[in-house]
N, C-alpha and C positions, 0 to 999 in steps of 0.2 A: 502493499498499499504504499511506502513511503517513495519510493521511485514515480510511481502513478502520479501521487498528489505532487511531487516534486517538478515531472517533466512536463506537464500539461497545465494549463492555466485552468480557472475555477469553470469558465465556460466551454470547456474542451473536456472535463469529467463528471462523472457522479459524485455525490457528494460520498461522505465513508457507507453511511447508512443505506444510500440505493446501491452503492457497488456490494455490499454484505448481500444484500436483496438479490442481485443481477448474478451472482453466484449459484444461487440455486435455480436457475434457468437452465433448462435441459438446451437450448440453444448455443448457450454461451461456451465459448472454448476459451480458457485462459492457458497459455502456455507461458511457461519461464524459460529464458534462456540460462543455458547454464554450462560451464566449461570448468572441466576437472574439479568438478564438484562445487565451483563457487557461481553464485547467482550475477548474471550479468546484465539480463534485461526480460523485458516482459512482453508478448504480443498477443494482445485480447483480440478474438475473432468472435463471431456470430457464424453458422450454419444453419438457410433454412435451404432444404432438396439440393439442388446443384449452385446455389449463390452460397460464396462465403464472403464474409465482411468484415475486412481486417481495421477493425476500430481501431487501436490504438497499438503502437511499436514505439519501445524506450529502450535505451541501455544506459548502463549508471556511465556516470561522466567519465572514471577512469578507463572505462572499455570503449568510450566513445572514438568511431576511426578506425577502430580494430577488425573492420570485417562482420561483425557479429549480426550486426541489423540483415544485412544483405544474407547473410548464411540463414537467419530466421524465414527471410521472404522466400529463399529458394524449397527451404525444408517445406516451407506451407504449399507451395504450388505441388512439389514431390506427393506431397501427403493427400493432396484433394487434386489428383491430375485430370479428370472429366468436369471439374467446377470451372464457375468464373468468378474470380475475384476481384472485389470492388472495394476499395479505398478513396478516403477525400484527404486532401490536400489544401492548404491555405493556396489563393491565388498566389504566383509567382514575383509576387512586387516585390519582397525585400533579397537579401542576398541569402538568407538562411531558408525562406521558402522555395527560392530556385533552387537551390543546392537539393533541396528536399524532393523537386520534381524531377531535377535530373538522376537523383538516386533511384527513384523507380522506374523511370525510361531505363536506364542504364538494366534493370530487372525486367523488361520486357512489356513492360506495363503502358498502356496508351491514355491519352487526355480523352475525357469525352465532352461533345460540344453542349452538354445540355445545361440550362443556368440552375443553380442547388443553391438553396439558402437554407443553410440547417439552423434549427433552431437552438437554442443555448441549452446546456444541460442545465444549468439554474438559474435562478431570478436574482439579480435584477438584470443580467446580461442579457444582450438582444440578440436575436438571428445574425447570422453572419454570413457570407458568400464564400463556399467551397469549390474547389473542383475535382470531379468525379471522375477516378482513374479506374480502369480495369486490365483484368489479366484473363486470358489470352487474347482477347478480342475485345474491340468496340461492343458498348452494350445498345440492344435497341430501346427505342423509347419506350415500350412495354418493360423490359426490363429494368430501367431506369426508375418507372411509377413504381413497379413493384418494390424496388429496393428502398426508395425513398418511404413507401408505405410501413415497410417492416424494419428498417433502421428507425425512423421516428417513432415506433411501437415501442422500443424498448429504451428512449432515453428516459 
């Protein structure tokens, strides 16, 4: 929980109470990134049939840049080879957001052209625009609508 709260601002994460409730959802897949028994990071996903939503990915500060995030993404792709994986990123208007987009493009993700306004995880924060990326293909308008419905239902 410490990395989750440190890595994501309030509007991009659940409260501690809601996060604990989320852990009981059968569609929620919390993966821990571990190397030689040491906790390196986290990858929180949702699975709905053939759709995987990679909601949160973070590595601990001392391990950032060590390739562990990329390894986690590649392992996720291998674990769900017949699924479409969707994730959201901030628009690439800052250096860090542009680097994040490049990271996912390097791992085969595609940017989708849909306008996506993400509701905040908590008040008083406001909805904010995000870019929807997907792997291995761009998503159809129908799948985008389904993704929005499903992902918004678990906020």
